[in-house]
C-alpha positions in Angstrom: -31.5 10.4 -20.4 -30.5 11.7 -17.0 -29.0 9.6 -14.3 -32.2 10.3 -12.2 -34.6 9.1 -14.9 -32.4 6.1 -15.4 -33.2 4.6 -12.0 -32.9 0.9 -12.2 -36.2 -0.9 -13.0 -34.4 -4.0 -11.9 -34.2 -2.9 -8.3 -36.4 -4.6 -5.9 -36.7 -5.4 -2.2 -35.6 -8.7 -0.9 -37.9 -11.5 -2.1 -39.6 -9.5 -4.9 -38.9 -10.1 -8.6 -39.9 -7.4 -11.1 -39.8 -9.8 -14.1 -41.7 -12.8 -12.8 -38.6 -15.0 -12.8 -38.3 -17.7 -10.2 -35.1 -18.9 -8.7 -34.4 -22.6 -8.6 -32.3 -22.1 -5.4 -33.2 -20.3 -2.3 -29.7 -20.5 -1.0 -28.1 -18.6 -3.9 -25.1 -20.9 -3.5 -23.8 -18.8 -0.6 -23.7 -15.6 -2.8 -24.6 -12.4 -0.9 -24.7 -9.5 -3.3 -23.4 -6.7 -1.0 -21.0 -8.8 1.2 -17.5 -8.2 0.1 -15.6 -9.9 3.0 -14.7 -13.0 1.0 -17.1 -13.6 -1.9 -14.8 -16.0 -3.8 -16.0 -19.3 -2.4 -19.5 -18.4 -3.4 -18.3 -17.3 -6.8 -16.6 -20.6 -7.3 -19.8 -22.5 -6.3 -21.8 -20.4 -8.7 -19.4 -21.2 -11.6 -19.7 -24.9 -10.8 -23.4 -25.1 -10.0 -25.3 -22.3 -11.6 -23.1 -20.0 -13.7 -26.0 -17.9 -14.8 -28.3 -17.5 -11.8 -31.3 -15.1 -11.4 -31.1 -13.4 -8.0 -34.5 -12.0 -7.1 -33.0 -10.0 -4.2 -31.4 -7.5 -6.6 -33.4 -8.3 -9.8 -30.4 -9.3 -11.9 -29.0 -12.3 -13.7 -25.7 -13.1 -12.0 -23.0 -14.3 -14.5 -19.8 -15.9 -13.2 -17.8 -17.7 -16.0 -15.0 -15.9 -17.8 -16.1 -16.7 -21.4 -19.7 -15.7 -20.7 -18.7 -12.4 -19.2 -16.1 -11.5 -21.9 -18.6 -12.3 -24.6 -21.3 -10.2 -22.9 -19.0 -7.3 -22.5 -18.0 -7.5 -26.2 -21.6 -7.7 -27.5 -22.6 -4.1 -26.8 -25.4 -4.2 -29.4 -27.2 -6.9 -27.3 -26.1 -6.0 -23.8 -26.3 -2.2 -23.3 -24.2 -0.4 -20.7 -27.1 2.1 -20.1 -27.7 0.7 -16.6 -24.1 0.6 -15.5 -24.5 3.7 -13.4 -28.1 3.3 -12.4 -28.8 3.1 -8.6 -29.2 -0.5 -7.4 -31.8 0.7 -5.0 -34.4 3.2 -6.1 -33.9 6.7 -4.8 -36.3 7.7 -2.1 -38.6 10.8 -2.5 -36.5 13.0 -0.2 -33.2 12.3 -1.9 -34.8 12.7 -5.3 -36.2 16.1 -4.3 -32.8 17.3 -2.9 -31.1 16.3 -6.2 -33.9 17.9 -8.4 -33.8 21.1 -6.4 -30.0 21.2 -6.6 -30.0 20.9 -10.4 -28.4 17.5 -10.4 -28.4 16.2 -14.0 -25.0 14.4 -14.1 -24.8 11.4 -16.4 -22.1 8.9 -16.9 -18.9 10.1 -18.6 -18.5 7.0 -20.7 -19.3 3.7 -18.9 -23.1 4.0 -19.2 -23.2 5.6 -22.6 -23.8 3.6 -25.8 -22.8 4.2 -29.4 -22.8 6.4 -31.3 -22.7 8.8 -28.4 -20.1 6.8 -26.5 -17.9 6.5 -29.7 -18.0 10.3 -30.2 -17.2 11.3 -26.7 -14.6 8.6 -26.1 -12.7 9.6 -29.3 -12.4 13.2 -27.9 -11.5 12.1 -24.4 -8.8 9.8 -25.6 -7.0 12.7 -27.3 -6.9 14.5 -24.0 -6.1 11.4 -21.8 -2.6 11.0 -23.3 0.6 9.1 -22.3 2.3 12.6 -22.4 0.2 13.6 -19.4 1.1 10.4 -17.6 4.8 11.0 -18.2 4.5 14.5 -16.9 2.8 13.3 -13.8 5.3 10.5 -13.0 7.9 12.5 -11.1 5.3 14.1 -8.9 3.7 10.8 -8.2 7.0 9.3 -7.2 7.8 12.3 -5.0 4.4 12.1 -3.3 4.9 8.3 -2.6 8.3 8.9 -1.1 7.0 11.7 1.1 4.1 9.7 2.4 6.2 6.6 3.1 8.8 8.7 5.0 6.1 10.2 7.1 4.7 6.8 7.9 8.2 5.5 8.8 8.6 8.4 11.3 6.1 6.7 13.5 8.2 5.4 16.4 5.7 2.6 17.1 6.6 1.1 13.7 2.9 0.8 12.7 1.0 2.2 9.8 -1.9 1.7 7.4 -1.3 1.4 3.7 -4.7 2.8 3.0 -4.6 6.0 5.1 -0.9 6.5 5.0 -0.4 6.0 1.3 -3.2 4.8 -1.0 -5.8 7.4 0.2 -3.9 10.5 -1.1 -1.8 9.5 -4.1 -4.5 8.7 -6.7 -6.8 11.5 -5.6 -4.1 14.2 -5.9 -3.0 12.6 -9.2 -6.4 12.7 -10.8 -7.1 16.2 -9.4 -3.9 17.4 -10.9 -4.6 15.8 -14.2 -8.0 17.4 -14.4 -7.0 20.7 -13.0 -9.0 20.5 -9.8 -8.1 22.0 -6.4 -5.7 19.5 -4.8 -6.5 21.0 -1.3 -9.9 19.4 -1.7 -8.8 15.7 -1.3 -11.0 15.0 1.7 -14.0 16.7 0.0 -13.6 14.7 -3.2 -13.3 11.5 -1.1 -16.5 12.4 0.7 -18.3 13.1 -2.6 -17.0 9.8 -4.1 -18.0 7.8 -1.0 -21.5 9.2 -1.5 -21.5 8.4 -5.2 -20.5 4.8 -4.5 -23.1 4.4 -1.7 -26.0 6.0 -3.8 -25.2 4.0 -7.0 -24.0 0.6 -5.8 -25.1 0.5 -2.1 -28.1 -0.8 -0.3 -29.3 2.3 1.5 -32.7 3.1 3.1 -34.5 6.3 2.0 -33.3 8.0 5.2 -29.7 7.0 4.7 -29.7 8.4 1.2 -30.4 12.0 2.3 -26.8 13.2 3.3 -25.4 11.5 0.2 -27.9 13.3 -2.0 -26.6 16.6 -0.7 -23.0 15.5 -1.4 -23.8 14.6 -5.0 -25.4 18.0 -5.6 -22.2 19.7 -4.4 -20.1 17.3 -6.5 -22.0 18.0 -9.7 -22.0 21.8 -9.1 -18.2 21.7 -8.7 -17.8 19.7 -12.0 -19.9 22.4 -13.8 -17.8 25.2 -12.2 -14.6 23.6 -13.4 -15.9 23.6 -17.0 -16.9 27.3 -16.7 -13.5 28.1 -15.3 -11.7 26.4 -18.2 -13.8 28.4 -20.6 -12.8 31.6 -18.8 -9.1 30.9 -18.1 -7.9 27.9 -20.1 -5.1 26.0 -18.5 -2.8 23.0 -19.0 -5.0 20.2 -17.8 -7.5 17.7 -19.1 -10.5 19.9 -18.5 -9.0 22.7 -20.5 -8.1 20.2 -23.2 -11.7 19.1 -23.6 -12.9 22.7 -23.6 -10.4 23.6 -26.3 -11.5 20.6 -28.3 -15.0 21.9 -28.2 -14.0 25.5 -29.1 -12.0 24.1 -32.1 -15.2 22.4 -33.4 -15.2 19.0 -31.8 -18.7 17.8 -31.0 -18.9 17.8 -27.2 -21.1 19.9 -24.9 -20.3 21.5 -21.6 -22.7 19.0 -19.9 -20.9 16.1 -21.5 -17.5 17.5 -20.3 -18.9 18.0 -16.8 -20.2 14.5 -16.8 -16.8 13.2 -17.8 -15.3 15.0 -14.9 -18.0 13.6 -12.6 -17.0 10.1 -13.7 -13.2 10.6 -13.9 -13.0 12.3 -10.5 -14.6 9.2 -9.0 -13.2 6.4 -11.2 -9.7 8.0 -11.4 -9.0 7.6 -7.8 -11.5 5.4 -6.0 -10.5 2.2 -7.8 -6.8 3.1 -7.8 -6.8 3.7 -4.1 -8.2 0.2 -3.8 -5.7 -1.2 -6.3 -2.7 0.2 -4.3 -4.2 -1.0 -1.1 -4.8 -4.5 -2.5 -1.2 -4.7 -3.9 0.1 -4.4 -0.4 -2.6 -6.5 1.3 -2.2 -9.4 -1.1 1.6 -9.4 -1.6 2.3 -9.1 2.1 -0.1 -11.9 2.7 2.1 -14.0 0.4 5.6 -13.3 1.9 7.5 -15.4 -0.7 6.1 -13.3 -3.5 6.8 -10.1 -1.6 10.4 -11.4 -1.3 10.5 -12.0 -5.0 9.8 -8.4 -5.9 12.3 -7.2 -3.3 14.9 -9.3 -5.0 13.8 -8.4 -8.6 11.8 -5.2 -8.9 11.3 -5.9 -12.6 8.6 -8.4 -11.5 6.5 -5.5 -10.1 4.4 -4.8 -13.3 3.5 -8.5 -13.5 2.6 -8.5 -9.8 0.2 -5.6 -10.3 -1.6 -7.5 -13.1 -1.8 -10.5 -10.9 -3.3 -8.4 -8.1 -5.8 -7.1 -10.6 -6.7 -10.6 -11.5 -6.8 -12.1 -8.0 -8.3 -9.3 -6.1 -9.6 -6.5 -8.5 -11.1 -3.2 -7.3 -14.3 -3.9 -9.2 -15.8 -7.3 -8.9 -19.1 -6.8 -10.7 -20.5 -4.6 -13.5 -24.0 -4.3 -15.0 -25.6 -4.6 -18.4 -29.1 -4.6 -19.8 -30.4 -7.0 -22.5 -31.9 -5.1 -25.4 -33.5 -8.2 -26.9 -34.4 -11.8 -26.1 -31.1 -13.6 -26.0 -29.1 -16.1 -23.9 -26.0 -16.3 -21.8 -24.3 -19.7 -21.4 -27.4 -21.4 -22.7 -29.8 -19.6 -20.3 -32.6 -17.6 -21.8 -32.4 -13.8 -21.0 -35.4 -11.6 -21.8 -35.4 -8.2 -23.3 -35.1 -5.6 -20.5 -33.4 -8.0 -18.1 -30.5 -6.7 -16.0 -27.3 -8.7 -15.9 -24.6 -8.5 -13.3 -21.2 -9.6 -14.6 -19.0 -10.8 -11.8 -15.5 -10.1 -13.1 -14.1 -11.1 -9.7 -15.4 -14.6 -10.5 -14.2 -14.6 -14.1 -10.7 -13.7 -13.0 -10.5 -16.9 -11.0 -12.2 -19.2 -13.5 -10.0 -22.2 -13.9 -11.2 -22.7 -17.4 -9.1 -19.6 -18.2 -6.6 -19.4 -15.3 -4.9 -22.6 -14.1 -5.1 -22.8 -10.3 -7.1 -19.6 -10.5 -7.7 -19.4 -6.7 -4.0 -19.2 -6.2 -2.0 -15.9 -6.2 1.1 -16.2 -8.5 3.0 -13.3 -9.8 4.7 -15.5 -12.4 1.4 -16.4 -14.0 1.9 -16.1 -17.8 -1.7 -14.9 -18.6 -2.5 -12.7 -15.7 -3.0 -9.7 -18.1 -6.1 -11.5 -19.5 -8.0 -10.5 -16.4 -11.3 -8.6 -16.9 -10.8 -6.1 -14.1 -10.8 -3.2 -16.5 -13.7 -4.6 -18.5 -13.5 -5.6 -22.1 -14.6 -4.2 -25.5 -15.6 -0.7 -26.3 -15.9 0.3 -22.6 -12.4 -0.9 -21.6 -11.1 1.4 -18.9 -9.7 4.6 -20.3 -7.4 5.2 -17.3 -5.9 1.7 -17.0 -2.4 2.8 -17.8 -2.4 5.6 -15.2 -3.8 3.2 -12.5 -1.1 0.6 -13.1 1.6 3.3 -13.2 0.6 4.6 -9.7 0.5 1.0 -8.3 3.9 0.3 -9.8 5.5 3.4 -8.4 4.1 2.7 -4.9 5.5 -0.8 -4.9 8.9 0.3 -6.3 9.3 2.9 -3.6 7.9 1.0 -0.6 10.0 -2.1 -1.4 13.1 0.2 -1.6 12.4 2.2 1.5 10.9 -0.4 3.8 11.6 -4.0 2.6 10.8 -5.4 6.1 7.1 -4.3 5.8 4.6 -7.0 6.9 1.0 -7.2 7.8 -0.1 -6.8 11.4 -1.2 -10.4 12.0 -3.8 -9.9 14.7 -5.9 -7.3 12.9 -8.6 -8.5 10.5 -9.1 -6.5 7.3 -12.7 -5.4 6.7 -14.4 -4.5 3.4 -17.2 -2.1 2.7 -20.6 -3.5 1.7 -21.2 -2.8 -1.9 -22.6 -4.5 -5.1 -19.6 -3.8 -7.3 -16.5 -2.5 -5.5 -14.4 -4.6 -3.1 -12.7 -1.9 -1.0 -10.5 -2.8 2.1 -11.1 -0.4 4.9 -7.5 -0.7 6.1 -4.3 -2.5 5.5 -2.5 -2.4 8.9 1.3 -2.9 8.7 4.4 -2.9 10.8 8.2 -3.1 10.0 11.4 -3.9 11.7 13.1 -1.2 13.8 
């Protein structure tokens, strides 16, 4: 099934419900699906008042409790991931035509695939996505971080932005290097990735979709070109590893390799850019905990996990019921879409004591669901955490007096699933 043919049947305009469900609440307990400014009070109210709520505005059951979400992730035979990459809003005719004419047939690398296909491809990808490659990348990541921080510190106004000055480049160059892509194309890949996020998880009109459709065609064509180049020239990178695996008899097609690149080139930097940004946004907003990692850098790995719990990059992920079932005692029909709010689960006080509080000494922070759970657990979690750790180690060493610019509000992009700060303005002592 192509990504285009998989367009979400759950999608609907405001007020319409494709399944004939009715919502008991017209307020939705303050929950606004695409508003990421501060969704956590609404999440808490949903957990308390209606932990499994049908939202007719998006056509999904919205699930907010930790145990319900973890169980749903783990039951892949009942709750399929096949809709995880489906557009929330149906593609318009012009965007569809652009993508058809451009030969766009990209499909999910792993997150929207189901067994046995998912099992087969993930087993091959894991062999290429190795700790050896992470270790080889670490010196370059650290050197890049130091370079970016020193350039920021050269600003004689003593002002910077942890998104544009640090988090924007580091994960993108890292994943491009890992995959064997052209690192001079950072801005191009960011543009393509922004379009993928907008087209898949955004709330765009038909007209607004048109430039993004062109970008996705370019993106997919580049993924196919990289696979062809690996066939022709080999190389010491993940793309070449996958092609060699195919040549040695592993069951993976060029289209599947290109689809993996299509996913990794997005997931491998977009969420990590956000993780790094959030590490500084949240820690600097809690000065006593910033001071704690200054005094004891060994606390940094725990701090990264607590940031992932408290303010993860991905706050919601989707599943589709394959049969009549239930979640938390609420009946779910075959074919229904389910939106799992990990951003809510990660603050559920039934799992995390004082879950609304940020605490880097929390003993069970690593139980967060920000990387998912079960067979689709994020393949690149170790690389994401490594980059965040290095960024915190070097910034605390080089600029311990860093603090947020108090009078500048931090905005977040509108999106169903990703909570992305647009900036993290900072300053430091002279």
